[in-house]
N, C-alpha and C positions, 0 to 999 in steps of 0.2 A: 525229079532229080535224075541225072544220068549217071551211069556207072562207068568209071574209068579204070582201065587196067594197065599196069606196067609189068612187063615180063623181061627180066634180065637173065637170059639163059646162060651166057658165058660166065657170069658171076655166080650162078646158082642161087640167085636171089629172086624170089617171086613176090610181087606186091600187087594186091587187089584192093583198090581204093574207090571211094567217092565221097565227097564233100562234108565239111563241118566247121562252124564258127559261132561267135556270140557266146553267152555263157551264164546260165543260171541253173543250178541243179535243183529240180523241183520234187516235191512229194508226189508220187504217182496219183493222178486223179482217176475218177471212175471211167471217163471216156477212154483215157489212155489204156487203163487196165483192160477194158472191154475189147479194144481193138487188138491188142497184142496177146491177150490171154490164150486164144486157141493155139498159137504157135508156141508159147511158153509151156503149155500143158503137153503138147506133142513132144517138145524137147525133153521135158522131164521124163516122159514115158520112154523115149528113145534111150535115155541114160539108165533108167531103172530096169527096163525090160526090152533091150534092143532087138531080141529075136521076135518080139510080138508087135513091133512098130512098123507100120507100112508107110506112113506119111513122112517124107523127108523134104525139108526146105532147103533151097539153095542158100548157101552161106552158113550152114550149121555144122559143116564137117569139122572145122577147127575146134568147136565146142565139144563135139563127140570125141575127138582125139584127146583133148585135155581131160575129159571125164574118164576115158579109158586108162590114162596114166594115173589119175587120182584114185581110181577104184572106188571103194566104199565111202571114201571121204568126199566124193564129187558133189553130191547134193548139198552138203553143208559148207563147201568151199566156193563153188561157182555161184555167182549171184547175178542180178540184173538191176540196172538203174534206168530211169527215164531222164532225158536232158534235152531241152530245146536249144541245141547248139547252133542252129542256123538262124534262129530268131524269127521263124515263121509262125510261131504260136502253137505248133504241133510238135510234141516231144518225140525224139528218136529213142530207140531201144538199144542199150548196150549190154552185152553179156560178157562176163569175164571174172577176174579176181580183183576186187575193188579195195582191198586193204591187204597189201602184201606183207605187212608187219615186219618190215626190215629184211625179208627174205630175197628181195630183188632191189635193183637200183632205181626202179620206178615205184611210185606209190599206188598205182593201179595198173592192171594189164587187161586190155580189151581183146577178147577172142573174136567177137563178131559185132557188127553194128547194122541196124536196120531203121528204115523209116516206114511210114504207112500212108497210103494215099486215100484212106477211107474205105477201100475195098480189099486191098491185099498188102502183104508184106513186101518191102523193097530192100534187097541187100545193098548195103553201102560199102563195107569193106570187111575183110576176114583175115585174121592172123594166119600166117604160114610159118613153117619151121624156119628158125633163125631170124625171124622178124619179131619186132615188138611194137605194139601200138599202145599209147596211153593218153588219157585226157589230161591237159594241163589246167592250172588254176585260172587261166584266162579263156578257157573254152576252145583252145586249139588242140592239135594232136601231135604228140611226139611220135616219131617213127625212127626205128633203127633197124637196119638190115645188114647181114654179113654172111659171107660164105666161109668164114673161118679167119684166116690171118691176112688175106690179101685185099679182098674187095669189101668195102664198107660204105654204107649210106647213112647219113644223119639228116633228117628232114623235119620240118614243121609245116603242118597243113591247117587250113581253116575251112569250115563248111559254111557257105553263104547261101541265102535264099535265092539271090539273083544269078550268081555265077557258078554255083555248085562248088566243087573242090578247088581251092586256091592254094597254091604252093607259096609259102612265105620264105622259106630257105631250104636249099637242097645242097648239102655238102657230100662229096664222094671221092673215093680214090679210083685211079685208073692208070693202066700202064703208060708210062711216059714215053712218047714218041714210038709207041708200039713195042717197047721193050718190057717183057713180062717180068724182068728181074729188077725193074726200077719203077716205082709208083709215084705219081704226083697227086696233088690235092686240088679239087675244083669246087666251084660254087656257082649256082644259078638260082633263079626264082621261077623257073619254068617246070621244074620237076623232071627234067630229062637227064638220064645217065649218059651224057654225051659231051666230051670235051669241046667239040666244035661250037657248042652254043653256051659254053661256060667260061668263067674266068679262072685261070690257073692261080692258085693261092700260094704265097710264100709261107708255108706252114710246116710245123714239125708234127710228128705223131702225137706228142704230148699236147700240143695246142688243139689238134683235131679232137682228141679225147676230152679236153676241157670243154669244148663246145657241147659235146654229147652230155657230159655230166651236168653242166649248167641247165640244159633243157630238161634232163631227167629230174633234177631237183625241183622243177616247177610242176611236176605232175601232182595230181590232187588225191587225197584220201577221200573216198566217196562212200556214203552210207548206202548199202544195197539191200535187196531182198533175196535171200537164198532160194535156190531152186527147190529145196526141201519144204519151203513154206507155200509153194504154189498149190492152190486148191484147199488151203486150210483157213 
């Protein structure tokens, strides 16, 4: 799978993504546990004793940032699940908070996602500040990004075995005719934050928010294994 990155500097929104679709949440099997366990053990060590940890994996920074904010509660709050979202028969690893218990408008929040090629860990995407990723009940991914009050993105992605990351819907705000005091709403299925390749929508802020809420309501509550249980 290839890694795809989108950087929106002017909107102060950074998105780092790569592929996912299909959908059966599975109980971790032995092979999957065996493949991902070294990275999970290193991650737990980095959270418990960061000063003693030398191994740092690409894609784990958002997890470490979340752990720093959670403090002593990190190990019993952050968990992981395996899910074959692209339907290739090999489960991906998702790390995050998988039961927000009403504390957020999504039912799970993914900090980082990885696949495994049999030899090494492959980063798929990583949460960044003001971005939210969540797995939906149909195996797609909810994404919301914002720089505050002006620039917003609502998107849904799927990870497929053949095509990698596929954008299903991409809604965003953008200055209308270059006027930063007036914003318009756009939509495309290419995942580009660019009015030139998008359709301008006749939409109100309330309608835009309704799209986000409807997608957020489709996010799933997932049973996870807490980081504190690794090695036990």
